[in-house]
VOGU-3710 file (C-alpha; in Angstrom, 3 decimals, decimal comma):
1> lprftdcysn> 0,000/0,000/0,000  1,145/3,598/-0,524  2,288/5,413/2,559  1,756/9,057/3,492  3,154/11,557/5,982  1,303/13,989/8,248  -2,095/12,451/7,654  -3,688/14,962/10,070  -1,949/18,126/8,788  -3,843/20,571/6,612
11> ktimmlmpck> -1,861/20,030/3,455  -1,818/17,911/0,311  0,767/15,131/-0,080  1,356/13,623/-3,493  3,065/10,391/-4,499  4,202/9,192/-7,885  2,859/5,725/-8,694  3,723/4,127/-12,068  0,945/1,669/-12,549  -1,201/-0,380/-14,874
21> frillggrpl> -4,394/-1,228/-13,119  -8,158/-1,059/-13,109  -9,885/1,047/-10,516  -13,552/1,104/-9,625  -14,387/4,757/-9,080  -17,940/5,880/-8,504  -19,265/2,651/-9,942  -17,359/3,107/-13,200  -14,202/1,174/-14,127  -11,298/3,503/-14,874
31> hgtrqmylya> -8,439/2,027/-16,910  -5,052/3,606/-16,285  -1,921/2,961/-18,286  -0,217/6,272/-17,628  1,343/7,540/-14,446  -1,176/8,142/-11,696  -1,007/10,313/-8,599  -2,729/9,073/-5,481  -2,738/11,600/-2,718  -4,429/12,156/0,611
41> yatstnktyl> -5,939/15,425/1,681  -6,592/15,917/5,384  -8,788/18,793/6,436  -8,782/20,563/9,751  -11,704/18,360/10,836  -9,461/15,260/10,611  -11,575/13,662/7,901  -9,444/11,837/5,366  -10,235/11,896/1,655  -8,547/9,851/-1,057
51> nlqnvsaryq> -8,395/11,497/-4,448  -7,238/10,022/-7,718  -6,067/12,252/-10,541  -5,079/10,977/-13,945  -2,173/13,079/-15,174  -0,224/12,900/-18,411  3,516/12,425/-18,518  3,946/16,194/-18,899  2,518/16,977/-15,508  1,182/20,439/-14,731
61> atdatlpsks> 0,554/20,988/-11,018  -2,787/22,461/-10,055  -2,965/22,402/-6,248  0,337/20,918/-5,092  4,000/20,709/-5,966  5,354/17,351/-7,094  8,021/16,168/-4,598  11,410/14,879/-5,685  12,141/11,147/-6,033  14,198/11,121/-2,805
71> elrktikdgp> 11,327/12,789/-0,925  8,904/10,240/-2,349  11,058/7,316/-1,206  11,275/8,745/2,312  7,524/9,367/2,348  6,761/5,792/1,350  9,202/4,383/3,924  8,346/6,503/6,955  4,687/7,367/6,619  1,695/5,585/8,193
81> gmehflanaq> 0,004/2,756/6,348  -3,347/2,662/4,606  -4,820/0,818/7,606  -4,425/3,989/9,659  -6,500/5,952/7,143  -9,209/3,290/7,129  -9,312/3,120/10,919  -9,403/6,893/11,372  -12,124/7,234/8,777  -14,354/5,371/11,246
91> snlklpkrtl> -13,171/7,005/14,430  -10,951/9,781/15,707  -9,635/7,485/18,450  -6,023/6,322/18,317  -6,442/2,567/18,278  -3,821/0,053/19,502  -2,169/-2,231/16,967  -4,037/-5,383/18,060  -7,368/-3,535/17,724  -6,407/-2,377/14,242
101> ekishpyvdi> -5,739/-6,021/13,351  -9,216/-7,037/14,504  -11,076/-4,382/12,493  -9,069/-4,734/9,308  -10,181/-8,216/8,243  -11,371/-8,043/4,632  -14,702/-9,722/3,787  -15,323/-10,686/7,435  -17,593/-8,983/9,940  -15,889/-8,054/13,208
111> kdvsghgrkv> -18,353/-10,063/15,299  -17,524/-13,224/13,304  -13,847/-12,948/14,216  -14,757/-13,601/17,855  -14,636/-17,184/19,058  -17,964/-16,885/20,924  -16,813/-19,518/23,389  -16,005/-22,146/20,776  -13,658/-24,857/22,055  -10,304/-25,469/20,385
121> yfdvhgcqmn> -8,167/-28,610/20,616  -4,453/-28,614/19,732  -2,597/-31,651/18,380  1,157/-30,940/18,271  3,717/-32,841/16,186  7,402/-32,217/15,563  10,067/-30,055/17,171  10,166/-27,642/20,115  9,547/-24,766/17,721  6,129/-26,254/16,972
131> vndvevtwav> 5,364/-26,325/20,696  6,185/-22,623/20,873  4,139/-21,920/17,732  1,106/-23,573/19,317  1,528/-21,320/22,359  1,566/-18,291/20,033  -1,512/-19,607/18,227  -3,348/-20,173/21,493  -2,496/-16,623/22,628  -4,070/-15,254/19,433
141> lqsvgyikte> -7,248/-17,333/19,765  -7,630/-16,770/23,498  -7,577/-13,009/22,927  -10,706/-13,234/20,736  -12,786/-15,507/22,941  -11,880/-19,129/22,184  -11,689/-21,744/24,962  -9,125/-24,567/25,083  -10,214/-28,162/25,614  -8,173/-31,283/26,365
151> nvedadvili> -10,851/-33,593/24,907  -10,974/-33,812/21,119  -14,584/-35,038/21,296  -15,636/-31,693/22,811  -13,750/-29,555/20,280  -15,385/-27,183/17,824  -12,025/-26,403/16,231  -9,207/-28,955/15,871  -5,807/-27,497/14,984  -2,968/-29,841/14,008
161> mtcairegae> 0,539/-28,355/14,247  2,501/-30,312/11,662  6,058/-31,333/10,818  7,462/-31,837/7,309  11,065/-32,752/8,059  10,580/-36,433/7,129  8,069/-38,512/5,206  7,217/-40,575/8,283  6,100/-37,479/10,185  3,720/-36,502/7,379
171> kkiwnkidgl> 2,223/-40,012/7,199  1,313/-39,809/10,901  -0,496/-36,539/10,288  -2,444/-37,905/7,308  -3,519/-40,843/9,475  -4,595/-38,432/12,208  -6,702/-36,409/9,756  -8,262/-39,595/8,413  -9,432/-40,467/11,926  -10,834/-36,987/12,563
181> kylkkrrekk> -13,109/-37,207/9,506  -15,460/-39,522/11,372  -15,639/-37,163/14,346  -16,567/-34,364/11,967  -19,318/-36,437/10,342  -20,813/-37,361/13,734  -20,957/-33,722/14,756  -22,648/-32,690/11,516  -25,713/-34,655/12,684  -25,914/-32,599/15,896
191> hdrfpvkigv> -27,507/-29,318/14,884  -27,360/-27,911/18,430  -23,568/-27,418/18,284  -20,970/-25,672/16,152  -19,782/-27,722/13,165  -16,273/-29,076/13,673  -13,545/-27,260/11,752  -10,188/-28,960/11,098  -7,141/-26,791/10,541  -3,661/-27,879/9,451
201> lgcmaerlkk> -0,909/-25,520/10,602  2,876/-25,331/10,349  5,537/-26,782/8,078  3,503/-29,497/6,341  0,794/-26,948/5,556  3,434/-24,618/4,105  5,008/-27,388/2,023  1,821/-28,803/0,496  -0,348/-25,662/0,526  -3,556/-26,091/-1,509
211> emlekekaid> -2,709/-29,714/-2,243  -3,937/-30,551/1,260  -7,399/-29,151/0,506  -7,520/-31,007/-2,783  -6,449/-34,307/-1,248  -8,618/-34,229/1,882  -12,079/-32,636/1,859  -12,323/-32,766/5,652  -9,693/-30,022/6,005  -11,201/-26,552/6,366
221> lvmgpdsyrd> -8,095/-24,472/6,986  -4,445/-24,520/5,859  -2,029/-22,059/7,467  1,754/-21,625/7,285  4,130/-20,697/10,142  4,065/-16,940/9,423  0,274/-16,510/9,291  -0,938/-17,242/12,825  -2,116/-13,680/13,400  -4,659/-14,281/10,628
231> lprllaitlt> -6,151/-17,365/12,273  -9,320/-15,712/13,735  -10,237/-14,276/10,330  -9,692/-17,560/8,492  -11,742/-19,452/11,071  -14,524/-16,891/10,557  -14,419/-17,580/6,820  -14,878/-21,312/7,447  -18,126/-20,633/9,333  -19,856/-20,000/6,018
241> gdravnvlls> -18,699/-23,357/4,642  -15,796/-21,925/2,696  -12,244/-23,228/3,047  -9,362/-20,914/3,853  -5,634/-20,836/3,057  -2,841/-18,489/4,134  0,676/-19,787/3,494  2,475/-16,507/2,831  6,010/-16,457/4,212  7,337/-13,277/5,771
251> leetyadivp> 10,734/-11,585/5,882  9,828/-9,847/9,143  7,368/-11,874/11,224  8,757/-13,021/14,607  5,589/-12,676/16,767  7,699/-10,537/19,100  4,652/-8,641/20,403  2,601/-11,768/21,179  3,135/-13,344/24,597  2,845/-17,143/24,171
261> vslaqnrisa> 0,299/-18,881/26,387  1,291/-22,370/27,547  -1,054/-25,301/27,008  0,323/-27,003/30,130  -0,561/-26,128/33,710  1,983/-25,875/36,533  4,903/-26,103/34,125  8,484/-25,598/35,323  10,155/-25,079/31,932  9,382/-22,991/28,868
271> fvsimrgcdn> 10,488/-22,478/25,266  11,356/-18,966/24,089  11,627/-18,405/20,338  14,407/-15,912/19,552  14,517/-16,243/15,754  12,717/-17,889/12,876  13,675/-19,300/9,491  16,954/-20,556/8,047  19,428/-19,291/5,444  21,794/-22,285/5,366
281> mcsycivpft> 20,067/-24,174/2,527  21,477/-27,621/3,339  20,669/-29,800/0,356  18,511/-32,291/2,301  16,499/-29,802/4,375  12,972/-28,505/3,774  13,071/-25,916/6,592  14,096/-22,866/4,472  11,106/-23,580/2,231  8,598/-24,043/5,059
291> rgrersrpla> 9,820/-21,396/7,527  11,438/-18,852/5,243  14,494/-16,646/5,677  16,282/-16,031/8,970  15,051/-13,113/11,067  15,651/-12,432/14,748  13,438/-11,017/17,467  14,485/-7,747/19,083  16,508/-8,277/22,254  14,133/-6,230/24,410
301> silqevkals> 11,107/-8,415/23,632  13,050/-11,600/24,463  14,293/-10,258/27,794  10,790/-9,090/28,655  9,384/-12,567/28,006  12,131/-14,326/29,994  11,673/-11,896/32,911  7,934/-12,625/32,906  8,621/-16,386/32,937  11,006/-15,947/35,864
311> dqgikevtll> 8,319/-14,021/37,762  5,927/-16,934/37,135  8,362/-19,351/38,808  9,705/-21,006/35,636  12,988/-22,763/36,458  14,302/-23,513/32,958  14,061/-21,726/29,594  15,212/-23,082/26,256  16,047/-20,493/23,596  14,742/-21,696/20,237
321> gqnvnsycdt> 15,682/-21,140/16,613  16,379/-23,138/13,478  19,938/-21,802/13,839  19,681/-20,377/17,318  23,319/-19,307/17,655  23,094/-17,372/14,368  20,923/-14,838/16,213  21,466/-11,257/15,003  19,296/-8,379/16,202  19,822/-5,543/13,738
331> setsypgidl> 17,244/-3,334/15,482  19,246/-2,912/18,695  21,372/0,257/18,681  22,076/0,964/22,344  23,483/-2,303/23,618  27,203/-2,229/24,555  29,490/-3,698/21,928  27,081/-3,506/19,020  28,473/-2,568/15,624  25,977/-1,110/13,177
341> ngtksmqlse> 28,622/0,269/10,830  29,405/-3,136/9,399  33,085/-3,148/10,365  32,872/-6,524/12,097  31,673/-9,566/10,190  30,084/-12,667/11,677  32,692/-14,860/13,377  32,536/-18,381/11,983  34,132/-21,393/13,628  37,542/-22,147/12,126
351> gfktiykatk> 37,283/-24,188/8,920  33,550/-23,405/8,456  31,860/-21,377/5,713  28,394/-20,351/4,538  26,784/-20,253/1,103  25,079/-16,944/1,904  26,445/-13,468/2,553  27,048/-12,974/6,267  25,211/-10,186/8,059  27,779/-7,602/9,090
361> aglrfaslld> 25,887/-5,627/11,707  23,787/-6,486/14,727  23,706/-7,803/18,247  24,927/-11,403/18,336  23,985/-14,526/20,261  26,731/-14,093/22,874  25,213/-10,784/24,002  21,734/-12,294/24,101  22,911/-15,324/26,104  24,711/-13,016/28,521
371> avssidsemr> 21,602/-10,881/29,046  19,176/-13,814/29,395  21,357/-15,710/31,880  21,696/-12,563/34,012  17,942/-12,226/34,611  17,647/-15,021/37,197  20,657/-16,932/38,531  18,336/-19,740/39,684  16,786/-20,308/36,256  18,543/-22,735/33,922
381> vrftsphpkd> 19,184/-21,650/30,330  19,503/-23,994/27,343  19,446/-23,327/23,598  18,650/-25,378/20,506  19,210/-26,035/17,684  22,574/-24,466/16,859  24,760/-24,771/13,775  28,432/-25,721/14,326  29,626/-22,718/12,306  28,442/-20,177/14,916
391> fpdevlslin> 30,359/-20,985/18,098  32,673/-18,046/18,856  34,755/-18,183/22,031  32,465/-15,590/23,681  29,600/-18,092/23,654  31,751/-20,980/24,877  33,245/-18,885/27,686  29,792/-17,854/28,877  28,673/-21,492/29,048  31,729/-22,336/31,135
401> errnicnqih> 31,394/-19,336/33,478  27,653/-19,155/34,191  26,354/-21,886/36,489  22,814/-21,423/35,181  23,771/-21,967/31,513  23,612/-25,719/31,101  26,915/-27,403/30,363  25,540/-29,168/27,298  25,871/-28,339/23,588  23,991/-29,796/20,656
411> lpaqsgnsrv> 26,460/-30,032/17,752  24,749/-31,492/14,647  27,257/-33,376/12,483  24,877/-35,147/10,018  27,763/-37,199/8,546  31,356/-38,113/9,289  32,547/-38,109/5,681  33,835/-34,917/4,041  32,490/-35,708/0,566  29,005/-36,436/1,903
421> lqvmrrgytr> 29,148/-33,251/3,975  29,986/-31,324/0,812  27,044/-32,858/-1,049  24,877/-31,989/1,949  26,119/-28,370/1,666  27,027/-28,277/5,353  29,958/-25,897/4,919  32,645/-27,898/6,775  34,767/-31,027/6,592  35,174/-33,926/8,998
431> eaylklvdhi> 38,516/-32,467/10,114  37,052/-29,017/10,803  34,233/-30,558/12,862  36,633/-32,634/14,981  38,826/-29,576/15,500  35,790/-27,665/16,779  34,948/-30,513/19,196  38,483/-30,395/20,606  38,277/-26,609/20,922  34,949/-26,778/22,780
441> rglipnvals> 36,224/-29,409/25,203  39,343/-27,332/25,793  37,268/-24,331/26,874  34,464/-26,236/28,658  35,768/-29,212/30,686  33,328/-32,142/30,983  30,894/-30,625/28,469  28,128/-32,939/27,272  27,707/-33,141/23,489  24,725/-34,347/21,487
451> sdfivgfcse> 24,316/-34,536/17,714  22,132/-35,296/14,686  23,017/-37,867/12,020  21,471/-38,815/8,679  22,244/-42,294/7,337  21,774/-43,353/3,717  22,022/-39,884/2,183  22,218/-39,661/-1,616  25,201/-41,625/-3,013  26,569/-42,500/0,449
461> teeefedtvs> 28,778/-45,601/0,126  29,477/-48,197/2,796  32,975/-46,787/3,318  31,573/-43,267/3,756  29,057/-44,558/6,267  31,914/-46,147/8,225  33,451/-42,658/8,466  30,296/-41,606/10,285  30,641/-44,577/12,637  34,250/-43,660/13,364
471> lleavqynyc> 33,293/-40,019/14,000  30,702/-41,092/16,549  33,282/-43,344/18,226  35,856/-40,543/18,286  33,559/-37,870/19,760  31,502/-40,113/22,103  28,248/-38,184/22,351  25,989/-38,196/25,396  22,965/-38,314/23,118  22,303/-38,696/19,382
481> yifpyslrek> 19,302/-38,269/17,091  19,749/-40,642/14,159  17,423/-40,887/11,156  17,411/-42,551/7,724  17,426/-40,045/4,882  13,985/-38,999/3,643  13,814/-37,185/0,283  11,848/-33,920/0,465  10,396/-32,152/-2,567  11,691/-28,624/-3,332
491> tpahrdlmdd> 15,029/-29,255/-1,612  18,295/-28,983/-3,596  18,762/-32,741/-3,130  15,383/-33,413/-4,723  16,331/-31,221/-7,661  19,962/-32,220/-8,204  20,609/-35,600/-6,531  19,283/-39,141/-6,631  17,978/-40,993/-3,597  19,855/-44,145/-4,580
501> vpqnvkqerl> 20,505/-45,874/-1,239  17,983/-48,736/-0,811  15,611/-48,491/2,146  16,827/-51,776/3,685  20,416/-50,471/3,580  19,337/-47,254/5,295  17,658/-49,294/8,024  20,734/-51,499/8,527  22,962/-48,446/8,875  20,496/-46,860/11,288
511> vklmqvfrth> 20,535/-49,922/13,556  24,321/-50,146/13,519  24,862/-46,478/14,333  22,311/-46,640/17,156  24,138/-49,617/18,657  27,473/-47,792/18,532  25,945/-44,698/20,136  24,278/-46,642/22,961  27,492/-48,470/23,758  29,383/-45,218/24,243
521> altlnsaqig> 26,450/-43,539/26,025  26,386/-46,399/28,558  30,095/-45,916/29,181  29,673/-42,167/29,712  26,670/-42,594/32,014  28,314/-45,384/34,025  31,271/-43,075/34,708  28,858/-40,796/36,603  27,999/-43,436/39,225  29,086/-42,159/42,626
531> qrqtvlvegr> 28,822/-38,487/41,631  26,633/-35,916/43,343  24,544/-33,995/40,834  22,128/-31,085/41,063  18,939/-32,050/39,233  15,710/-30,205/38,451  12,584/-32,188/39,386  10,043/-32,421/36,537  7,370/-34,623/38,118  6,409/-38,236/38,738
541> skrsdselaa> 8,135/-40,948/36,755  6,022/-42,300/33,902  6,732/-45,855/35,028  6,135/-45,519/38,760  4,251/-43,077/40,984  6,674/-43,894/43,775  9,560/-42,314/41,868  10,372/-38,813/40,645  11,882/-37,850/37,297  14,418/-35,041/37,001
551> rndyntkvif> 17,105/-33,800/34,606  20,710/-32,948/35,285  22,877/-30,287/33,664  23,599/-32,644/30,746  19,834/-32,963/30,092  20,011/-36,648/31,066  16,961/-38,022/32,877  17,582/-38,957/36,528  15,123/-41,198/38,423  15,049/-41,348/42,228
561> pacdveiqng> 12,577/-42,455/44,955  9,914/-39,962/46,015  10,483/-39,278/49,707  11,022/-36,509/52,201  14,258/-34,692/51,374  16,374/-32,753/53,830  16,323/-28,959/53,738  19,306/-26,897/54,874  17,710/-25,955/58,224  17,536/-29,610/59,263
571> sarqakpgdy> 13,869/-30,213/58,439  12,618/-32,232/55,490  9,834/-32,093/52,929  8,726/-33,958/49,824  10,504/-32,974/46,604  8,148/-31,418/44,065  8,365/-30,209/40,446  10,577/-27,143/40,223  12,838/-28,123/43,117  16,595/-28,419/42,736
581> ievlitaass> 17,694/-31,615/44,490  21,191/-32,922/45,121  21,215/-36,583/44,096  23,810/-39,334/44,500  23,990/-41,369/41,263  23,842/-45,099/41,989  23,085/-46,784/38,616  23,056/-46,045/34,892  21,793/-47,223/31,519  22,479/-45,742/28,085
591> qvlrgvalsh> 19,477/-43,429/28,468  18,765/-42,913/32,189  20,575/-42,405/35,492  19,263/-43,576/38,855  20,048/-42,205/42,270  18,935/-41,268/45,783  17,994/-37,799/46,978  20,368/-36,174/49,481  19,054/-32,654/50,050  17,309/-29,638/48,620
601> ttlltggatt> 19,757/-27,235/47,002  20,095/-24,293/44,594  22,133/-23,691/41,455  24,490/-21,343/43,282  24,942/-23,375/46,458  24,666/-26,885/44,974  27,355/-29,432/45,674  29,621/-31,177/43,197  28,132/-31,860/39,787  29,247/-33,600/36,661
611> tr> 29,692/-30,357/34,791  31,353/-27,710/36,988
//
């Protein structure tokens, strides 16, 4: 839309608009192929009028002077948007942004945007980012009168947050939708209730777009990751029996002004999204096509959200992003150490490179991590998922120095063979990755490392797979996420490579790599027997109500008997979720540690741990 300045001043503002369009003016179509001038005239009574004047190339001014091109560019950039003119045409009140959003829905009456007490059920699949996206979505719907339900049978709206990273994840979602069709048909026979509406949100919706509506008639709504603000309007459209789609990706959307609302009650941990999208364009990955380009939230909004979580009693926050340590806030100008002149480029890990042009100016992840960890010394801080290329010494030093930054780093390798890594477009070699591991362990003693691996990638030979096995043996990760390669449409691999490794070979390699990982994980966990560790209690164990489940600094699950635990003043009380407990480790498996509770503690006063 064109933008204007001084919409309430008593003067005419003109803007040059080269255009070829058709305009409906006074009921008559007006065809314009020449340059048009659209200008706003604001009278002293604050009533806004839009006037259109068709002018020939040899313009002769009648009531205003044509501004220069530089003035026009500044006017378009800095002036208010058309929505302000529309809003003020109805009222002289200065409306807040969220109110403007509610009244500016095209083709939908304002009263229809309200939920009117309709019940919404969320079904979440995929990564932690999807969990955070559901919390954003729920915040939007709650603000317009929807009610959350835990029972799908009671739902008027069913929203499925989807994942598209692998074919198996999408098959689960199709099966889920197939089952919901029968619920929808049953409700259609009950005329005393709202008809059920099924919405598909997130990465799978973005990848398939309208194909989902064509394939499954039960779906009423398809919405991509950057469109959640539009959800009330699209749900209103479905009330008339129409189906709605919004899969537009954004270069700016971070939902920084929306405070996520958790679906869980009495939670002790929370996810905080600090950036969205990905610029890395790894050849196997669909994320850049489903979540768009990288953009970071302003620092101030992140700190405000973390401070609010601390005030609510949250004991652990996980900073989220597709490349979380690539965070770069270009809006921050007052923070110490920022460089907005572009004299300092992004610091990449030695031996690493990118395929895109590095951002030269902005506040980096080290400054954000410093600020977040300073808010509450008794609140743990984690971050995921990082890229190995963005680990400057400032970040590593902070992890080592701050007791509330967990001593655990996720370091996705994907493969242990340099040629395969090159085909994957990862931007590093096996040697560079191993050098980074040594550097991290030199700066952070006893750090816990986890990783991601893909087996059976395009053209991977048996010898190249064995390089991955040897990398896993050399690094000895505390935890690994291992998956067979799944070809995704639109990715560079889909366009340029051939998925030529048989499925049975992929499965064999998956089993072998899992066995190697579990062997080393058992060794690492067994070495912790006899140690005292500070753990954060999460709740009852899933296998026994007589035991509690907690997590240590490494993010390893620790199980111990539920009993009265000593407090520093000599008394004792039952450990509960959110408590820090000092535990003596007595047994270990490749996945879980077991122990006995010794005493209540804090992060600052806790005894010996595995990581400090």
